[in-house]
Each structure stands twice: as C-alpha cells, then as structure tokens.
PASEBA-1860 file (N, C-alpha, C; in nm, 3 decimals):
! residues 200
1> MLLTLDLL> -0.095/-0.021/1.411/-0.019/-0.104/1.334/0.001/-0.061/1.202 ~ -0.110/-0.040/1.129/-0.132/-0.032/0.955/-0.083/0.114/0.949 ~ -0.083/0.197/1.010/-0.028/0.344/1.039/0.142/0.304/1.010 ~ 0.176/0.252/1.106/0.347/0.209/1.133/0.388/0.133/0.987 ~ 0.305/0.052/0.963/0.333/-0.033/0.824/0.345/0.046/0.707 ~ 0.208/0.125/0.677/0.216/0.235/0.563/0.346/0.338/0.581 ~ 0.369/0.411/0.662/0.460/0.490/0.693/0.607/0.437/0.650 ~ 0.629/0.338/0.708/0.757/0.261/0.643/0.774/0.248/0.547
9> GIFVFAIS> 0.646/0.174/0.476/0.672/0.158/0.323/0.668/0.263/0.264 ~ 0.610/0.368/0.271/0.605/0.495/0.209/0.739/0.553/0.198 ~ 0.833/0.564/0.349/0.950/0.601/0.327/1.088/0.531/0.241 ~ 1.071/0.373/0.224/1.152/0.305/0.142/1.122/0.355/0.016 ~ 0.998/0.332/-0.035/0.931/0.354/-0.171/0.987/0.473/-0.238 ~ 0.999/0.590/-0.131/1.019/0.727/-0.182/1.134/0.733/-0.200 ~ 1.229/0.668/-0.131/1.354/0.672/-0.151/1.372/0.640/-0.284 ~ 1.339/0.503/-0.308/1.384/0.487/-0.450/1.323/0.545/-0.578
17> GGLVAVRN> 1.173/0.599/-0.539/1.117/0.691/-0.633/1.267/0.810/-0.666 ~ 1.290/0.866/-0.544/1.358/0.971/-0.562/1.479/0.951/-0.633 ~ 1.579/0.834/-0.631/1.655/0.797/-0.685/1.621/0.776/-0.867 ~ 1.525/0.740/-0.871/1.507/0.721/-1.025/1.483/0.872/-1.077 ~ 1.431/0.947/-1.029/1.393/1.104/-1.041/1.558/1.158/-1.069 ~ 1.623/1.116/-0.979/1.777/1.188/-0.997/1.836/1.118/-1.140 ~ 1.816/1.017/-1.100/1.890/0.937/-1.248/1.826/0.973/-1.356 ~ 1.712/1.042/-1.380/1.654/1.093/-1.505/1.697/1.254/-1.507
25> QLDIVGVV> 1.737/1.281/-1.425/1.794/1.442/-1.443/1.674/1.529/-1.391 ~ 1.583/1.500/-1.320/1.466/1.582/-1.271/1.499/1.696/-1.173 ~ 1.467/1.801/-1.177/1.485/1.921/-1.085/1.408/1.842/-0.939 ~ 1.432/1.929/-0.836/1.371/1.916/-0.696/1.211/1.886/-0.694 ~ 1.172/1.961/-0.799/1.016/1.897/-0.782/0.974/1.815/-0.883 ~ 1.069/1.757/-0.958/1.029/1.643/-1.028/1.099/1.492/-0.908 ~ 1.201/1.548/-0.843/1.236/1.452/-0.771/1.137/1.399/-0.612 ~ 1.073/1.545/-0.569/0.978/1.514/-0.468/0.877/1.443/-0.525
33> VLAMATGL> 0.804/1.507/-0.649/0.656/1.455/-0.717/0.688/1.315/-0.716 ~ 0.818/1.240/-0.793/0.852/1.113/-0.820/0.838/1.032/-0.698 ~ 0.892/1.081/-0.586/0.905/1.030/-0.446/0.771/1.000/-0.388 ~ 0.689/1.120/-0.414/0.551/1.124/-0.372/0.460/1.021/-0.429 ~ 0.487/0.996/-0.586/0.404/0.911/-0.628/0.455/0.788/-0.616 ~ 0.590/0.718/-0.571/0.617/0.589/-0.580/0.537/0.552/-0.443 ~ 0.576/0.654/-0.303/0.521/0.594/-0.172/0.402/0.606/-0.149 ~ 0.327/0.690/-0.251/0.167/0.709/-0.188/0.094/0.639/-0.320
41> GGGVIRDV> 0.142/0.595/-0.414/0.051/0.514/-0.523/-0.016/0.445/-0.506 ~ 0.022/0.329/-0.470/-0.006/0.202/-0.461/-0.137/0.218/-0.305 ~ -0.100/0.282/-0.195/-0.198/0.300/-0.147/-0.306/0.379/-0.157 ~ -0.302/0.485/-0.271/-0.403/0.557/-0.311/-0.496/0.472/-0.365 ~ -0.420/0.368/-0.469/-0.533/0.277/-0.559/-0.606/0.191/-0.489 ~ -0.532/0.136/-0.378/-0.638/0.050/-0.296/-0.711/0.126/-0.214 ~ -0.722/0.248/-0.193/-0.821/0.297/-0.101/-0.912/0.359/-0.170 ~ -0.859/0.393/-0.283/-1.000/0.448/-0.371/-1.065/0.312/-0.422
49> VIGAVPPP> -1.010/0.199/-0.437/-1.077/0.098/-0.495/-1.167/0.045/-0.392 ~ -1.131/0.050/-0.291/-1.214/-0.028/-0.152/-1.309/0.102/-0.100 ~ -1.317/0.217/-0.125/-1.400/0.315/-0.118/-1.355/0.385/0.024 ~ -1.238/0.374/0.056/-1.152/0.455/0.206/-1.165/0.577/0.141 ~ -1.246/0.656/0.114/-1.221/0.813/0.063/-1.255/0.938/0.165 ~ -1.195/1.039/0.183/-1.063/1.070/0.088/-0.932/0.945/0.153 ~ -0.847/0.905/0.067/-0.735/0.863/0.112/-0.668/0.923/0.220 ~ -0.609/0.826/0.307/-0.516/0.875/0.390/-0.405/0.973/0.372
57> AVADWRYL> -0.352/0.905/0.212/-0.241/1.005/0.170/-0.264/1.150/0.153 ~ -0.383/1.189/0.140/-0.424/1.337/0.114/-0.530/1.387/0.262 ~ -0.540/1.326/0.300/-0.623/1.348/0.454/-0.562/1.352/0.568 ~ -0.411/1.297/0.563/-0.352/1.281/0.702/-0.212/1.341/0.674 ~ -0.156/1.450/0.739/-0.053/1.498/0.692/0.100/1.450/0.737 ~ 0.094/1.324/0.789/0.204/1.237/0.803/0.237/1.170/0.646 ~ 0.133/1.125/0.595/0.143/1.053/0.490/0.205/1.128/0.372 ~ 0.173/1.255/0.389/0.242/1.357/0.270/0.395/1.406/0.316
65> LVPVVSGL> 0.426/1.396/0.439/0.541/1.474/0.508/0.654/1.344/0.494 ~ 0.627/1.220/0.494/0.736/1.121/0.472/0.800/1.118/0.361 ~ 0.713/1.112/0.255/0.764/1.103/0.112/0.828/1.235/0.050 ~ 0.772/1.337/0.123/0.833/1.504/0.086/0.983/1.514/0.129 ~ 0.995/1.465/0.271/1.128/1.413/0.352/1.218/1.336/0.265 ~ 1.184/1.225/0.233/1.276/1.101/0.150/1.285/1.181/0.041 ~ 1.199/1.239/-0.048/1.265/1.305/-0.189/1.363/1.397/-0.142 ~ 1.342/1.508/-0.092/1.448/1.594/-0.048/1.582/1.515/0.008
73> VTFWLHPA> 1.569/1.445/0.089/1.680/1.382/0.099/1.769/1.296/0.022 ~ 1.684/1.258/-0.082/1.739/1.193/-0.165/1.803/1.263/-0.269 ~ 1.736/1.414/-0.280/1.769/1.497/-0.403/1.915/1.553/-0.325 ~ 1.919/1.567/-0.217/2.058/1.647/-0.141/2.177/1.569/-0.112 ~ 2.146/1.451/-0.104/2.242/1.322/-0.061/2.232/1.200/-0.185 ~ 2.193/1.251/-0.306/2.172/1.140/-0.375/2.327/1.036/-0.401 ~ 2.431/1.118/-0.440/2.560/1.024/-0.420/2.586/0.935/-0.329 ~ 2.557/1.000/-0.195/2.572/0.877/-0.081/2.474/0.778/-0.117
81> VGRLERVI> 2.341/0.832/-0.141/2.191/0.722/-0.130/2.257/0.617/-0.243 ~ 2.290/0.672/-0.365/2.303/0.591/-0.480/2.403/0.457/-0.458 ~ 2.508/0.494/-0.376/2.601/0.386/-0.305/2.553/0.266/-0.255 ~ 2.436/0.295/-0.182/2.393/0.251/-0.084/2.261/0.148/-0.209 ~ 2.296/0.141/-0.272/2.171/0.091/-0.400/2.133/-0.067/-0.348 ~ 2.234/-0.109/-0.317/2.205/-0.286/-0.285/2.135/-0.260/-0.142 ~ 2.173/-0.160/-0.051/2.095/-0.192/0.089/1.947/-0.146/0.029 ~ 1.937/-0.049/-0.046/1.827/0.033/-0.095/1.720/-0.086/-0.139
89> NVFDAFGL> 1.793/-0.170/-0.227/1.688/-0.312/-0.320/1.666/-0.389/-0.159 ~ 1.731/-0.408/-0.079/1.686/-0.471/0.035/1.576/-0.384/0.124 ~ 1.588/-0.240/0.152/1.495/-0.205/0.196/1.367/-0.201/0.099 ~ 1.382/-0.195/-0.018/1.268/-0.210/-0.129/1.190/-0.345/-0.092 ~ 1.241/-0.445/-0.053/1.198/-0.574/-0.095/1.116/-0.556/0.093 ~ 1.192/-0.510/0.174/1.097/-0.502/0.306/0.990/-0.390/0.273 ~ 0.979/-0.308/0.201/0.891/-0.206/0.176/0.773/-0.275/0.096 ~ 0.795/-0.356/0.028/0.727/-0.449/-0.062/0.641/-0.543/0.043
97> GLFCVAGA> 0.693/-0.611/0.125/0.650/-0.673/0.227/0.538/-0.610/0.336 ~ 0.575/-0.503/0.369/0.509/-0.429/0.444/0.361/-0.375/0.377 ~ 0.404/-0.340/0.266/0.257/-0.299/0.206/0.171/-0.372/0.160 ~ 0.233/-0.498/0.091/0.141/-0.596/0.050/0.055/-0.637/0.180 ~ 0.100/-0.634/0.316/0.049/-0.698/0.411/-0.060/-0.564/0.468 ~ -0.017/-0.477/0.470/-0.086/-0.376/0.527/-0.195/-0.363/0.429 ~ -0.189/-0.347/0.293/-0.299/-0.332/0.194/-0.384/-0.474/0.241 ~ -0.365/-0.607/0.252/-0.454/-0.722/0.280/-0.496/-0.690/0.412
105> LKAHELGL> -0.459/-0.666/0.488/-0.490/-0.602/0.659/-0.626/-0.504/0.643 ~ -0.618/-0.395/0.552/-0.697/-0.288/0.532/-0.830/-0.325/0.452 ~ -0.807/-0.444/0.350/-0.910/-0.481/0.285/-1.002/-0.561/0.372 ~ -0.912/-0.646/0.452/-1.010/-0.733/0.572/-1.084/-0.642/0.655 ~ -1.031/-0.552/0.711/-1.116/-0.422/0.819/-1.239/-0.418/0.737 ~ -1.222/-0.373/0.563/-1.372/-0.319/0.534/-1.434/-0.434/0.479 ~ -1.413/-0.570/0.539/-1.499/-0.650/0.500/-1.480/-0.746/0.371 ~ -1.344/-0.731/0.314/-1.337/-0.828/0.168/-1.276/-0.944/0.241
113> GPVPGAAL> -1.313/-1.042/0.142/-1.295/-1.158/0.175/-1.099/-1.194/0.120 ~ -1.071/-1.304/0.139/-0.904/-1.330/0.115/-0.866/-1.321/-0.034 ~ -0.910/-1.342/-0.111/-0.911/-1.341/-0.255/-0.907/-1.178/-0.296 ~ -1.004/-1.106/-0.280/-0.985/-0.959/-0.315/-0.895/-0.898/-0.219 ~ -0.872/-0.943/-0.115/-0.769/-0.902/-0.004/-0.632/-0.914/-0.039 ~ -0.596/-1.057/-0.093/-0.451/-1.058/-0.172/-0.447/-0.971/-0.252 ~ -0.509/-0.964/-0.379/-0.513/-0.881/-0.492/-0.484/-0.747/-0.457 ~ -0.558/-0.675/-0.348/-0.562/-0.535/-0.330/-0.439/-0.546/-0.242
121> GMVTGVGG> -0.407/-0.622/-0.165/-0.251/-0.609/-0.093/-0.137/-0.609/-0.215 ~ -0.152/-0.693/-0.285/-0.040/-0.695/-0.420/-0.035/-0.570/-0.476 ~ -0.156/-0.533/-0.545/-0.158/-0.373/-0.572/-0.087/-0.262/-0.476 ~ -0.136/-0.267/-0.373/-0.080/-0.188/-0.265/0.052/-0.179/-0.255 ~ 0.125/-0.297/-0.290/0.289/-0.300/-0.321/0.353/-0.253/-0.438 ~ 0.280/-0.291/-0.553/0.330/-0.248/-0.671/0.287/-0.129/-0.744 ~ 0.191/-0.082/-0.693/0.113/0.030/-0.773/0.190/0.153/-0.775 ~ 0.268/0.180/-0.666/0.348/0.293/-0.693/0.464/0.293/-0.755
129> GIIRDLLV> 0.552/0.181/-0.769/0.647/0.141/-0.855/0.579/0.146/-0.971 ~ 0.490/0.089/-1.023/0.434/0.114/-1.201/0.425/0.256/-1.212 ~ 0.329/0.363/-1.117/0.357/0.499/-1.121/0.463/0.534/-1.184 ~ 0.557/0.539/-1.084/0.704/0.592/-1.107/0.753/0.579/-1.217 ~ 0.744/0.443/-1.259/0.820/0.395/-1.396/0.756/0.450/-1.502 ~ 0.584/0.475/-1.506/0.533/0.495/-1.617/0.575/0.648/-1.614 ~ 0.603/0.719/-1.504/0.618/0.881/-1.537/0.755/0.898/-1.572 ~ 0.834/0.825/-1.588/0.975/0.853/-1.626/1.004/0.750/-1.776
137> GRVPVIFR> 0.891/0.696/-1.835/0.891/0.636/-1.956/0.950/0.520/-1.948 ~ 0.948/0.424/-1.876/1.036/0.300/-1.867/0.953/0.189/-1.818 ~ 0.956/0.066/-1.897/0.880/-0.040/-1.843/0.903/-0.046/-1.680 ~ 0.749/-0.062/-1.641/0.729/-0.094/-1.479/0.832/-0.223/-1.466 ~ 0.893/-0.244/-1.331/0.972/-0.340/-1.278/0.862/-0.485/-1.276 ~ 0.747/-0.454/-1.260/0.675/-0.609/-1.259/0.654/-0.690/-1.376 ~ 0.679/-0.599/-1.506/0.633/-0.620/-1.631/0.782/-0.653/-1.722 ~ 0.905/-0.645/-1.630/1.020/-0.637/-1.712/1.017/-0.824/-1.705
145> KGELYAIP> 1.113/-0.889/-1.832/1.118/-1.009/-1.832/1.160/-1.075/-1.731 ~ 1.074/-1.201/-1.670/1.134/-1.285/-1.560/1.108/-1.203/-1.398 ~ 1.106/-1.100/-1.385/1.146/-1.017/-1.268/1.000/-1.074/-1.170 ~ 1.080/-1.142/-1.065/1.017/-1.185/-0.952/0.979/-1.060/-0.852 ~ 0.854/-0.995/-0.875/0.822/-0.882/-0.785/0.660/-0.863/-0.743 ~ 0.615/-0.901/-0.836/0.460/-0.929/-0.824/0.412/-1.049/-0.728 ~ 0.471/-1.181/-0.793/0.448/-1.278/-0.729/0.480/-1.278/-0.578 ~ 0.610/-1.258/-0.533/0.614/-1.236/-0.406/0.518/-1.196/-0.323
153> ALAGAAVA> 0.489/-1.050/-0.397/0.388/-0.955/-0.314/0.248/-1.025/-0.307 ~ 0.192/-1.105/-0.396/0.084/-1.174/-0.400/0.090/-1.257/-0.274 ~ 0.211/-1.317/-0.294/0.230/-1.466/-0.201/0.208/-1.410/-0.053 ~ 0.259/-1.295/-0.027/0.241/-1.261/0.128/0.142/-1.170/0.145 ~ 0.065/-1.115/0.062/-0.066/-1.059/0.112/-0.197/-1.183/0.098 ~ -0.141/-1.274/0.019/-0.226/-1.393/0.044/-0.220/-1.474/0.183 ~ -0.089/-1.478/0.229/-0.103/-1.525/0.367/-0.139/-1.491/0.458 ~ -0.163/-1.322/0.465/-0.241/-1.239/0.562/-0.342/-1.245/0.535
161> ATGVELGV> -0.417/-1.260/0.399/-0.538/-1.221/0.385/-0.613/-1.348/0.450 ~ -0.546/-1.460/0.404/-0.591/-1.582/0.446/-0.605/-1.610/0.628 ~ -0.495/-1.542/0.664/-0.445/-1.540/0.809/-0.569/-1.501/0.893 ~ -0.572/-1.406/0.844/-0.707/-1.297/0.950/-0.814/-1.337/0.909 ~ -0.844/-1.398/0.798/-0.975/-1.490/0.767/-1.014/-1.614/0.872 ~ -0.899/-1.639/0.884/-0.916/-1.803/0.966/-0.905/-1.773/1.119 ~ -0.907/-1.610/1.153/-0.923/-1.566/1.300/-0.757/-1.554/1.335 ~ -0.649/-1.551/1.292/-0.544/-1.509/1.347/-0.538/-1.400/1.361
169> PAAVIVGP> -0.475/-1.323/1.486/-0.468/-1.190/1.502/-0.396/-1.124/1.395 ~ -0.406/-1.027/1.359/-0.326/-0.933/1.264/-0.203/-0.894/1.327 ~ -0.165/-0.885/1.455/-0.046/-0.874/1.496/0.077/-1.006/1.474 ~ -0.001/-1.110/1.491/0.057/-1.221/1.468/0.075/-1.264/1.323 ~ -0.015/-1.235/1.223/0.027/-1.250/1.105/0.111/-1.207/1.034 ~ 0.128/-1.054/1.066/0.230/-0.944/0.981/0.358/-1.015/0.965 ~ 0.417/-1.037/1.069/0.547/-1.079/1.052/0.550/-1.218/0.941 ~ 0.478/-1.327/0.977/0.522/-1.448/0.868/0.461/-1.388/0.736
177> AAAVTIGW> 0.338/-1.319/0.695/0.328/-1.264/0.608/0.423/-1.175/0.523 ~ 0.480/-1.086/0.594/0.597/-1.025/0.557/0.690/-1.083/0.501 ~ 0.748/-1.205/0.585/0.852/-1.265/0.555/0.856/-1.358/0.421 ~ 0.730/-1.409/0.408/0.737/-1.481/0.272/0.743/-1.357/0.156 ~ 0.720/-1.262/0.135/0.721/-1.173/0.057/0.909/-1.128/0.040 ~ 0.916/-1.082/0.175/1.065/-1.025/0.160/1.179/-1.145/0.142 ~ 1.159/-1.254/0.193/1.231/-1.352/0.187/1.265/-1.397/0.028 ~ 1.151/-1.408/-0.012/1.117/-1.455/-0.152/1.209/-1.357/-0.284
185> RLLALSRG> 1.151/-1.235/-0.241/1.236/-1.114/-0.318/1.400/-1.135/-0.319 ~ 1.421/-1.154/-0.151/1.572/-1.135/-0.158/1.652/-1.231/-0.228 ~ 1.584/-1.377/-0.212/1.628/-1.482/-0.270/1.634/-1.445/-0.400 ~ 1.533/-1.412/-0.486/1.524/-1.421/-0.630/1.645/-1.276/-0.642 ~ 1.671/-1.195/-0.603/1.767/-1.096/-0.616/1.921/-1.155/-0.602 ~ 1.926/-1.214/-0.505/2.058/-1.311/-0.461/2.105/-1.403/-0.563 ~ 2.003/-1.453/-0.604/2.016/-1.618/-0.674/1.966/-1.615/-0.840 ~ 1.947/-1.508/-0.849/1.888/-1.468/-1.007/1.762/-1.550/-1.070
193> WTAPVPRT> 1.669/-1.548/-0.960/1.575/-1.646/-0.969/1.496/-1.579/-1.069 ~ 1.408/-1.586/-1.153/1.289/-1.523/-1.265/1.183/-1.606/-1.259 ~ 1.077/-1.533/-1.276/0.908/-1.585/-1.317/0.938/-1.649/-1.473 ~ 0.843/-1.739/-1.473/0.861/-1.809/-1.586/0.803/-1.745/-1.719 ~ 0.900/-1.745/-1.803/0.849/-1.678/-1.938/0.819/-1.763/-2.068 ~ 0.726/-1.711/-2.179/0.700/-1.842/-2.274/0.841/-1.887/-2.345 ~ 0.818/-1.990/-2.391/0.937/-2.013/-2.493/0.951/-1.978/-2.585 ~ 1.063/-1.936/-2.665/1.093/-1.878/-2.809/1.074/-1.999/-2.909
END
C-alpha cells in the first residue's frame, strides 16, 4: 500500500515539477531533473531523517522510472498538459494527500509517535515542492502569503499518525486521512481561503 501511495504521489508531483521547468524554459535535462526533484524530494528527506537508508528513491528502479517518464511526457506534451492546469491542481491536492499519509504511516512503521509522524508526513508532502521552487529561484508555495498548503498536509498526516497509533488499521485510516488534506486543499483553492497573516 505504501508503494502504491508513493508512486501515485510521485507521478502527480513530477508532472507539476516538469511544468514549472518548461515554463522556466529549461531544456529536456532540466525538465527531467526538476520532475525528479519534485516527485522524490519529500520522500528522500523523510527517509534520511528516519534512517531508512538507502532511500527507496535510489534503491528501487520504480521510484526513478516514474518521475523520469512524467518529466518526458510533460516535456513533449506540455501544451496539452499546461491546458489541464486546473486538473493538475486537483491532482496536486491528491498527491499532497497521498504523500502526507504515506509519510505518516512510514514513520509509524519505524516506531515513531504521532507527533513526529505527523511532522514527517507533512515534510513528505511539501518537501519536493520546496526543492522545485528553490531550484528555479522562486518563493516556495508553502511560504507564499496566505497559501493553505502545509496546514492541510499537517492535518491529514496528523489524522493518519493518530489513527494508527490508536490501533486503527492503516488500510482503514488512509482514506479519511487523505480526504482531510485533499478536501481542505481543494476548498481553499476554489473558495480562496488563506492562512492567517500578520496584521499590517
């Protein structure tokens, strides 16, 4: 189940990374590299922090193949992919939900409690996007004014980490936990919800 969640999240995030690369006029190598960094970055950070080394991203060929294919597809078909940006924003929300839950479950498997599990789940979800944005020299999405991204990721990861800690089977908690993140993120996008910002 963790493998499936990881690969689905990697695929979605790699496409978003490839689109950013195309829009910054990078060549085919740059598109693939940015797709890989976006798709794999959060999982690598998580695995290094919890000591799961070497990370599956470098030890399992499937983790490398998925972002490479996503990057190449985005490179060759970017006009069509770009027109689907609203759909990709929806996929990105699903990827965020899948990744944060997968991160929290993996942390639990290695014996971590719900608090560090939730934190690592959030890092898994947002880490690749941070690396992507830093590589192209722009402010990461989670740091943009009022952007509701990290908070929904943390909420979903917390539900997953708390649920498995209380004995709920992982297969049962995945859906509700991911739905918290996905639903919150999609509502924020559609209704213009923002995180609190300091008063001027």
